N, C-alpha and C positions, 0 to 999 in steps of 0.2 A: 885440214882443219876448218877451213874457211867454209867448206860445202858440210860439214856437221853443224857447224854453226846456223847457216841458213837455213836448214833442216828445223832446227832448235827453235828458229823464229817462226815457221811456219807452225811449230806445235803448239806456241804461246796464243796463236789466232785461232787454230783450232779449238784448245781448251776455253777459250773465251768464248766460242761461239756455242759449244756444248754445254760449257756449265750456266752462260746468261741466257740463252735462248732456247735451250733444249732441243738445238737441231741437228746434234752430232755434228763430228768433227769432219765428217768426209766430205761436206759441201765445200770445206775449205783446203782441206789437206790434198785431194785430187787436183784439181784445177791449179793450185800454186805447187806442188812437187811438178805437176807437167811444166811448168813455166822454169822453175829452178833445173830440171833435168836438160829444157832445150839449151838454159843460159850457158851450162857448162859442157854443151857441144857432146851430150850424150846420142848415139844412133837413135834416128824417131823412128824406126821401123816400128818398134813395140814400147814406145815411152808411155804411152795411154796406159798398157797394161801392166806396166811396173807401177803407174800412178796409182791405179787401181788396187792391184794385190798388195801394194805395201800399205794403204790407207786401211784395208781389213785385217792386215796384219797387226797395226796399232789399235781400230777395234776390239781386237781380242783382249789387248791388256786394258784399256780403259773401260769395257765392258764389265770386267771382272770387278772393278772398285766400284762402277753405278750399281751394279746386282748388288752386291753385299749392303749397299747402303738401303737399296729397297728391301733387302731382306731382313735387316736389322729392324727396318719400320713396318715388317709383315703384310708389303705391298705385295709380293709375289705370288701369284695364284703357280703353285708348281703343280697340282695336277693337270692344271689346263697347259702348262709349260710343256710337260711332257706329254702330252696329246698333239701339240704344237710341232715337237721337234722334228718327228719323223719327216713333216712338209719343208721344213724349214733346211732341214739338211740335203734332202732332195734336191731341193730350190737353189742351194747354195753351190752346189757341185753343177748342175744345170746351168745355172748364170756363168761360173767361170769357163764350162764348155762353151757357152754360146759365144763368150767374148773371145774365146781364142779364134773362132771361127772369123771374128770380124778384123778388119784392119785397123789402127791406130787411130786413123783419120775419121773411120767411121763409128768407131769406139768412144773417142772426143765429143763426136755428135750426137750419141746417144745421152751422152751424159750432159752435154748441152741441154737437151730439150728437157732431161729431168730437172734441171737447176732452174730451168725457165719456169716450168711447171710449180716448183718449189718455192719461186719468186712469187708467184701470183699467189700462191696459197697464204701466204704472210699477210695478203692483204683482205683474205676472204674470211668471213667467219663459217664455222661448219654450220651447215644447215641444220635442222630439227628433222631428224628421221625416225621412221618406226625402228623401236627396237625389238627384235627376234633372237629369243635363245634358241633357235634352230641353227643360227652361225656357229654354236658350241659343238654341236655334232660332230662325229667323226669325219665324216664324207666332207662337210663343209672346211673343216679346220686343216685337212690334208691339202685340198685345192688351194687353201689361202696361203697355209704356210709355204708350199711349192710357187704360188706367183710372188710372194713378198721376198722369199729367199732369193729367188732368181733374179729379180730385179735390183735387191740390192747388192749381191755380187757381182752382177753387170756393170756397177756404177761405185762401188767400193763405199756401200753407206751398211748402217747396222740395222735399218727398217722401221724404225718407230715412226717414221711418218705415215707410215700406211697400216702399222699393228695397233696402234692406239687409238684409229677412228674405228677399225673393225671391233675392235673389243668393246668400245663404245658404243656401238651398234647391237652388239652380243649382249649389253644391260649390263657390262663393268663397270665400275664406278672409277672415277678419271684417274686416283689414287692407286688402283689397280690395274688399271689399264695402262698407266705410265711404267709402274713395276714390272709387270710381266713383261713387257714391251723391252726393258732394260735387259732382261734374262735373255729375250728372243735374238737378241743382237750377238751373243757368244757362237749358239749353235752355224749362226749365218757366216760369221765370219771365219770361223773355224774351216768349216766345208767350203766357204770360198778360196780361202787359201790353200787350202791342201788340194782343191782343184786345178789353182793357177799354177801350183809344183808339178803335179802330175801330167798335165797337160799341156805347159810350156814347151817350146820348141825353142833351145837355146841359141841355135843358128850360129855359133861361134862365138858368142857372147864373150869378152876377156875380162869383163867385172868381175872382179875377186869378192865385191860387198854382195853379189846377186845368188839368191838360190831361184831355180825358176825364174818367176817374173817377181819375187820378192826381192827389194833392195835393204839390207840390213844397216847400211848406214843410215838412209833415210829413215828407218824405223826407229833407230835408238835415239836421233835427234829430234824428231817429233814427239817420241813418247816421253824423252827427259824433262820437257817443257810442259806438254798438256798434262799432263797428270798431277801438275802442281796447279797450274792455271784452271783448269776444269773446277774443281773445286773452290778456289777463292771465289770463281767469277758467280759460283751458286749463290753464295754469299753475297755478292754486290747486287743481285737481281732481286732482291728485299729493297734497295735503296734506289734504283735507277729506274728512269722512265720506258718501260719494256717494250710498248707500242710503240714508240718514236725509233728505239732501237732496232726493233725488226723491222720497220718500214727503211730505215737508213739500210740494213744490211739487205733488206731483198731488192733496193736498187743497186747496190754493188755487186749481187749475186746476178741480177738481170743483166747487167753491162760483162760479167764476166761470162755467162752463157751465151751472150751473143757475140763476143769475142771468140770463145771456144768453135763455134758452129761454123764461124768463115774464117777462119783461122787455120 
């Protein structure tokens, strides 16, 4: 029971970070799960793989909620989403397969680098670049989707931090970019989770809560609270100083990334 409570607490913070700052819960879920797994003495051989794949499993549920909200607001470009999906799915499988090739320690360092870059991104305004609608052509979309999907599956994210800037550069307005990005998280997460299940080597795991690298108890705990706190935090965003909160979160994220890289 105490393990489930720990996972539920993670879900609270993951939901708040997703709803309040729009960063996606993976930046909180992955390192928090890793620390909790270590605390409870789980074998460290594949801890990072379990944290990443469980985060992706949670994203499947949370992305559905976000997707429906954006769909009701007519902010999802479904034709564009269909053209992106092939690359996203391929990338999701590729990212999961690539993760299996890494040791847990190396995968942890990959995540640490990604988290560090995201912490810096919170301090930097996106530069004004030339818009090119060529980015919406199929060859570009497949390559971009493959890159976004593979990186996202590799680190347990939904891909919004990459998809949104890309769609803005392609000439989409911010509402459509965010809404379509929310839809992109679903195929990435599904492909990534299936990949982690298919490519995982159990190596004698006796944990009855696991299927491949997905830890179901952690998933249920995280989801039980994140689906409640994400929409609540989205409402709080209208009343709180978001710039200050982003800067504080970035400092915490920077400290976590350094700890993970050298830990």
